[in-house]
C-alpha positions in Angstrom: 266.1 180.0 -57.7 264.5 182.5 -60.4 262.7 184.6 -58.0 259.3 183.7 -59.6 256.8 181.7 -57.9 256.5 177.9 -58.8 252.9 178.5 -60.0 253.9 181.1 -62.5 256.9 178.9 -63.8 254.5 175.8 -64.1 252.0 177.8 -66.0 254.6 179.2 -68.4 256.1 175.8 -69.0 252.7 174.3 -69.8 251.9 177.2 -72.1 255.1 176.6 -74.2 254.9 172.9 -73.9 258.0 172.5 -71.9 258.3 169.3 -70.0 258.8 169.7 -66.2 261.2 167.2 -64.6 259.6 165.2 -62.0 256.1 166.5 -62.7 253.5 164.0 -63.6 250.4 165.9 -62.6 248.2 164.9 -59.8 249.5 161.9 -57.9 247.1 158.9 -57.7 245.3 158.7 -54.3 246.8 156.2 -52.1 244.3 154.2 -49.7 245.8 153.2 -46.4 244.4 150.0 -45.0 243.6 150.0 -41.3 245.3 146.7 -40.6 248.7 147.9 -42.1 248.6 151.2 -40.4 247.7 149.7 -37.0 250.5 147.1 -37.4 253.2 149.7 -38.4 252.1 152.6 -36.1 250.9 150.9 -33.1 252.6 147.5 -32.9 256.0 148.4 -34.5 255.9 152.0 -33.1 257.0 153.5 -36.5 256.6 157.3 -36.7 254.0 158.8 -38.9 256.6 160.8 -41.0 258.4 157.5 -41.9 255.1 155.9 -42.9 254.1 158.8 -44.9 257.4 159.0 -46.8 257.1 155.3 -47.7 253.6 155.8 -49.0 254.5 159.0 -50.8 252.3 161.4 -48.8 252.5 164.2 -46.2 252.7 163.4 -42.4 249.4 165.2 -42.0 247.7 163.0 -44.7 248.8 159.9 -42.8 247.6 161.3 -39.5 244.2 161.9 -41.3 244.2 158.2 -42.3 244.9 157.3 -38.5 241.8 159.4 -37.6 239.8 157.8 -40.3 240.7 154.4 -38.9 240.1 155.5 -35.3 243.8 154.9 -34.4 244.9 157.3 -31.6 247.8 159.4 -32.4 250.8 159.5 -30.0 252.2 162.8 -29.0 255.2 164.2 -30.9 258.6 163.0 -29.7 257.3 160.2 -27.3 257.5 157.3 -29.6 260.7 156.0 -28.3 260.0 156.7 -24.6 260.2 153.5 -22.6 256.9 154.1 -20.7 255.0 154.8 -24.1 256.5 151.6 -25.7 255.6 149.7 -22.6 252.0 151.0 -22.6 251.4 149.8 -26.2 253.1 146.5 -25.6 250.8 145.8 -22.6 247.7 147.1 -24.5 247.9 144.1 -26.9 247.3 141.7 -23.9 244.4 143.6 -22.3 240.7 143.4 -23.0 239.9 145.0 -26.4 237.4 147.5 -24.8 240.4 149.1 -23.0 243.0 149.2 -25.8 242.0 152.6 -27.5 242.3 154.1 -23.9 246.0 153.2 -23.5 247.3 156.1 -25.6 250.1 157.3 -23.3 252.0 156.4 -20.2 249.4 158.3 -18.1 246.6 156.1 -19.4 247.1 153.7 -16.5 246.6 156.6 -13.9 243.5 157.8 -15.8 242.0 154.2 -15.7 243.0 153.7 -12.1 241.4 157.1 -11.1 238.2 156.3 -13.2 237.9 152.7 -11.6 238.3 154.4 -8.1 236.0 157.3 -8.6 232.9 156.0 -10.2 231.3 154.8 -7.1 231.3 158.3 -5.5 228.2 160.5 -5.7 230.1 163.3 -7.5 233.4 164.3 -9.0 234.1 166.5 -6.2 233.7 163.9 -3.6 235.8 161.3 -5.8 238.7 163.8 -6.1 238.7 164.6 -2.4 238.9 160.9 -1.6 241.6 160.4 -4.2 243.5 163.4 -2.9 243.7 165.1 -6.4 242.3 168.3 -7.7 238.7 168.0 -9.1 239.6 169.6 -12.4 242.4 167.0 -12.8 240.0 164.2 -12.2 237.5 165.6 -14.6 240.1 166.1 -17.3 241.4 162.6 -16.9 238.0 161.0 -17.3 237.2 163.3 -20.1 240.3 162.2 -21.9 239.6 158.5 -21.2 236.1 159.0 -22.7 237.5 160.7 -25.7 240.1 157.9 -26.2 237.5 155.1 -25.8 235.0 157.0 -27.9 232.0 156.9 -25.6 230.8 158.5 -22.3 231.6 156.5 -19.2 229.7 158.4 -16.6 226.5 160.3 -16.3 227.5 163.3 -14.3 226.0 164.3 -11.1 223.4 167.1 -11.2 221.3 168.7 -8.5 219.4 165.9 -6.8 221.0 163.1 -8.8 224.3 161.2 -8.1 226.9 160.4 -10.6 226.5 156.9 -12.2 228.0 154.7 -14.8 226.6 154.4 -18.3 226.2 150.9 -19.8 229.5 151.3 -21.6 231.2 152.5 -18.4 230.1 149.4 -16.6 231.8 147.2 -19.2 234.9 149.4 -19.0 235.0 149.1 -15.1 234.5 145.3 -15.4 237.4 145.0 -17.8 239.6 147.3 -15.5 238.8 145.1 -12.6 239.9 142.0 -14.6 243.4 143.4 -14.8 245.7 142.2 -12.1 246.5 144.8 -9.4 250.3 144.6 -10.2 249.6 145.8 -13.7 247.3 148.6 -12.7 249.9 150.0 -10.2 252.9 149.9 -12.6 253.8 153.4 -14.0 
């Protein structure tokens, strides 16, 4: 309102011992527990800005806590989308090894394509058999690996075919335990 920067006015107020309304110095650091954040953000689907406001912090700081606790973030604007809500609801009933991979409505498609492609000698042949572009399949599997936090495949190289990692074997086993009607839903 005065045309001067907030920092200059704060420095002048301190210099002349003028109390600043609402200023109490540095705010105490808030620790966000994983269980609370998971419950509010994943189970109840509350948006990060609401949670941040409730805890007296910025949205980016709340997002940092989600990353610290390995809670995958939703894309902006998708929290109320029916498919996103359904994906999260179903994730609670699936094997724990798959839950972090169900971060979006397209996660089912990524899992279906991974489960169908791992037995091929290369991504190129798997993509051809699935009738999708090779780069699309590679991106889907890379995203699934990022969501799950570990590599699923040892990629094919000259003279060596693509094969599952030990973690990838556990993921395929868990995917195969899901009833077909669940995996074919959007």
